[in-house]
N, C-alpha and C positions, 0 to 999 in steps of 0.2 A: 873293173867294169864287167868283165866276163863272169866273175864270181857272183856279183849282184844279180845278173840276169839268170845264172844257173840256180841260185838260191830262190829267186822268185818263181822260176819254172817248177822247181821241186815243191814249193808251197802250193802252187796252183794245182798241180797234179794230186796232191794230198787233200785238197779242198780247204786249206787253211790260210789262203792268201786274203780273201775278202771277209770283212766282218759280217756283211749281210749279202750273200751271193744271190738270193732271190731278188732283192732290190736292184742289184746291179743288172741281172738278166732282164728284169722288167724294163729298166730304163733303156737298155740296148735294144730291146724289142720295140719299144715306143719309137725310138729314133729310126729304126729300120722300117717300121710300118709307115712312118711319115714319109720317108724317101720313096717307098714303094707306091704309096697312094699318089704322091706327086708325079712319079714316073708314069703310072698308068693314066692318070688324068691328062698329062701333057701329051702322051702318045695318042690319045683319042682325038687330039687336035690335028692329027696327020702332019706333024712336024717331022723333019729329018731326025733319025734316031739319035744322032750326036747331041742335039740340043736338049731333049728330055733327060738323057743320061747325065749330061754335065750339070744341069740345073738341079736335078734330084740328088745327085752326089754332093754337091755343094751345100744344099739345104740340110741333108742328113748329117754331113760332117760338121756343119755349124751348130746343129742342135745338141750334139754330144757334149761339148764343154758346159753348156747350160744345164743339161740333165745331170751330169756327173760332177758338178762343182762342189757338192757336199759329200762326195764319195770318200769312204774311209777304208784303208787297208790295215792289216795287223802289223 
């Protein structure tokens, strides 16, 4: 198990882990922007900070599997 993680980390550092790293970065940025937009919009409603952080984290985390469902690694 440790060997698999070490091998993946080495490939990631060399830039050879992802087939299309630009597509991966774009999808991660989309999910993060969705969460940030939701956080800022909920914070404008003057809710306690715990509620917007929790909701935006759940939404951003829930969008990641949908965005990365067709993701391929080498």
